C-alpha positions in Angstrom: 0.0 0.0 0.0 1.3 3.5 -0.9 2.3 5.6 2.0 1.0 8.8 0.1 -2.4 10.0 1.2 -4.8 10.6 -1.7 -5.2 14.2 -0.3 -1.5 14.7 -1.3 -2.4 14.0 -4.8 -4.9 17.0 -5.0 -3.5 20.5 -4.7 -5.0 23.8 -4.1 -4.8 26.7 -6.6 -1.9 28.1 -4.5 -0.2 24.8 -4.3 -0.6 24.1 -8.1 0.4 27.7 -9.3 3.6 27.2 -7.2 4.1 23.7 -8.8 4.0 25.0 -12.3 5.5 28.3 -11.7 2.6 30.3 -12.7 0.3 32.9 -10.8 -3.2 31.9 -9.5 -4.4 34.5 -11.9 -3.1 32.6 -14.9 -4.6 29.3 -13.7 -8.0 31.2 -13.5 -7.6 32.7 -17.0 -6.8 29.2 -18.3 -10.0 27.7 -16.7 -12.1 30.7 -18.0 -10.8 30.0 -21.6 -11.0 26.3 -21.2 -7.3 25.8 -21.7 -4.6 24.7 -19.5 -4.4 21.6 -17.2 -7.3 19.7 -16.0 -8.9 20.4 -12.8 -11.9 19.3 -10.5 -14.3 21.0 -8.3 -14.8 19.7 -4.8 -17.8 21.7 -3.8 -16.8 25.1 -4.6 -13.1 24.4 -4.2 -10.9 23.9 -7.4 -8.2 21.2 -7.1 -5.6 20.0 -9.4 -4.2 16.5 -9.5 -0.5 16.4 -9.3 -0.1 13.6 -12.0 -2.5 15.5 -14.3 -0.3 18.6 -14.1 2.7 16.6 -14.9 1.0 14.9 -17.9 -0.2 18.3 -19.2 3.1 19.7 -19.4 4.6 16.5 -20.8 1.9 16.5 -23.6 2.6 20.1 -24.5 6.5 19.8 -24.6 8.0 20.6 -28.1 10.7 18.2 -29.1 13.2 19.2 -31.8 11.4 22.4 -33.0 11.9 23.3 -36.6 13.9 26.4 -36.9 13.5 28.9 -39.7 16.4 30.1 -41.4 17.0 33.7 -41.7 17.5 35.0 -45.2 
């Protein structure tokens, strides 16, 4: 059995913002625009799942970007 509590998997807006290096305002703007990492409501409280944040950033990484040549 895992020693991590399920509550440690869910983060508040403050914790999530610090985890991803963004502001709470940015997270709220992303939710309003329906972009950004997935989230859940527990009553009126917004929570972010730690694993979902990691997967969101992994799925958006750019590997070997094509560079345009200057002419």
